[in-house]
N, C-alpha and C positions, 0 to 999 in steps of 0.2 A: 170731582177726583175723591175717592173715599181715603182714609186716612183711619189706622188702627194705633190706638196710645196708650202707652204701658206702663204701670209706677208699680216698682217693686223698691222702695227705698227705706230710712230709717224712719219712716212713717205706717208704716204698717208692721211693725215689730211689735211683742209684747211688755207688758210693764204701763205704768204712766210714768208721760216726760214732767222730769222736773222733782220727782218727788212721791210725796202724799200728798193725796184731793181729798178735800172732803166734802161730799156730793150727794144729796137727797137723803140724808143722816147716816149714809152707809161711807165707813171706812175701808180707804184704798191707798195700798201699797204695792210696788216695782214686786211684779216675781219671776222667778226662775222660768215658770213655766205656769200657762195657760191649762187648765181642766176642765174636761164638759162631763168625766166621769172619772172615779178615782184612781183609775190608772188611762186613763186616758187624756194623754196631750192634746191641744187644740194649739194652732200656728195660722198666722194668713200665709199664704205664699205668695200672691200677688192680687194688685185688683185693676182693674185697668177700664176706659171706657173704649164701646165699640161702635164706628159710627155704620162699617158694611153692614146692612140686614143680611147678609148673603152671612153672614160669620156672627151672627148671636146666638146666645144662648137661647135666650126665648123663642117657643117655636111659635110665630104669629105671623101672618103676615102684613108687611107695610110696606105697601107697595111706592107708597111715596118717594121717587129722587131726592136728595141734601137741594137746597134751595138755597143757602148761604156757606161759601166755603171758609169761611171766618171763625163758623157757630163753632165753639168747641166747648169740652169742659174735663174736667180731672177728679178722679174718685181717689181719695184714699181713706185707710179702715185702720183702724188700731185695736188692742183687744186689753179689757181688764178684769181684775177679781179682784175680791174684795172676800176677807174668811168669810167662811161659812156661807156664802154665794154664789150662785151659777155668775161663767163666765158673761160680758158684756162685752159689745162691740159700737165701737161710734163712727159711725162713717162721713166723713165729710167729702161737699161737691165742692167744687170751683167752676166759676168760669171764667174763662181762659181767654173767650172772645170777646170783641166788642159787648158793650149793652146791651141785655136781651130779655125779654120777660122767658121763662122755666115754666112751663108746664109739666105739672108733676102730680103725684099724689103727695095728700096732706102728712107723711109721712116720710116726707122724700129721705135719703132720696127713695129708699125700698117702700114699695105698694106690696110687694109680693112677700107673706111671712113666712114661707116655706121655703126650700132648699131647690134643687134641681130634682134632688133623689125624693125631696118631700119625706127625710130622716130628720131634719136637724130644723127649729123653730124658731121665729124673730119676734121678739114681742116689746116692743117699740114703748119707751117712755113715752108718761101723757103729757099732752101740750096744751097749754091751758086752753081755755074754751072747747076742750076736744073729747073731755072725759068720755064718754059716750061714742067716742067715732070706733072703736075696737069689740069686739063681740066673738061668743063663740060661732062655730059651725054648728053646734048641735044645740037644740034649743032651750034646754038645760045646763048648758056651759057654762064655764065661769065670765060675768058680765064687766067685769073692769081688768084692766093691766098685771094689776097686783095678782086676781083671783087666778090667773093662768100659772104663775111661779110658786113653784113647790121651797115649803121649807127645808127642806134638807134631799140627800141624793143619798139613802139609805138602801135604794135597788140603785146601788153603782154608778148610775146616771142622772144627770142634772134634768129630768123629765117633765114637760110642760104637761097641767093639770087638762090642758084640753086645746083644739085646733083652733086658734086667731084669726078672723081675717078682718080687716079694714068694709067698713059700712058707710065711710064718706065719700064724695062726687072729688076729682082731681082740684088742684089748685095752682093759679100764677101767680110769680115770685119774678120780680123783677132781680137782674142782679146785675153790676153791674163790674166790669172787667178786675179779676183777681178777687172778687169776693166770693166766700164762703157758706154754705150752710151743713147744717148737723145734723144727726140725729144719732141718738144712741137707743140700742136695743140690747136687752138681754135675750142670751142663746143658750135653746133647751130641746132636748133631745127631742121629737113626735109621740103625743103618746104610746105608737103603734110600732113603733122603730126599735130596730132591735141595741142590745146595748151590749159592745159600740158597734156606733153606726158605719158607713163605707169609710173609706178612709181620706177622700176626696168629698167635698160639698162645693158647690156651686150657689152665689146666691148673687139675682142677677134681677133688674128690672128698668123697662123702658121709658124714657121723658122726652117732650120735645123741647128746642130751642126756638124761640121768636114766632111759632106759632103749633096750634094745636097738633097737627100734621109735619111741620116743618122741620128739619134735620132731625129725625130722629135717631136718639141715640142711645144703646145702651151700654150700663155699670153693673160692672161683675165684678166679685170679690168671692176667691178660689180658698176654702178652708181646707185646711191639712187635719187630720188628725191620726196622732199614733196610737196603740195601742202597746202596755206594758201590762203582761198579766204579771198580778203579783206572783 
């Protein structure tokens, strides 16, 4: 039986839970507004996992039927913003079924670093031992995660210095019931995208539970942008 799981709770609100947080040398504070540009508010509308391949955002053929009715997961997302920094989004993927192997890309839960419209770019934080696993589409582009991130938004939007891609094979991660893996990514505008971009941005990625092609599931996070001209 195909099921569609939906989540839209306090876990997908803007700001830092519990006040201030010091992370990677960046001071984060709770914000009433998270912005991609000077007048462009960014918020998370919803986060969900989709088990029915007919409803996938990703336009790829996944012919295998679900073979584990208890295999399931939950995706949560939360926005953060530091002073003088572009916004960041933290994804948390939780195994809500029995203990299983999860087949994902190394920057789980997302390996696709562009939104469906290709206007928004994700630049995931570095993971230990994986500093060369992200590279540019263009051969002369940035070579590390940090080099994709601009120093300012003087052109009205936080715009990536290039288009990043993941150059690494997938990983297998065993997760117990209710065990969570997480990833933080910087949210930027694509170098060729308009500022502001389209008001709806879909982030999606496909992973498997229990086998390379078993119980194929999609994680989808919907971002909403509101333009407020000055």
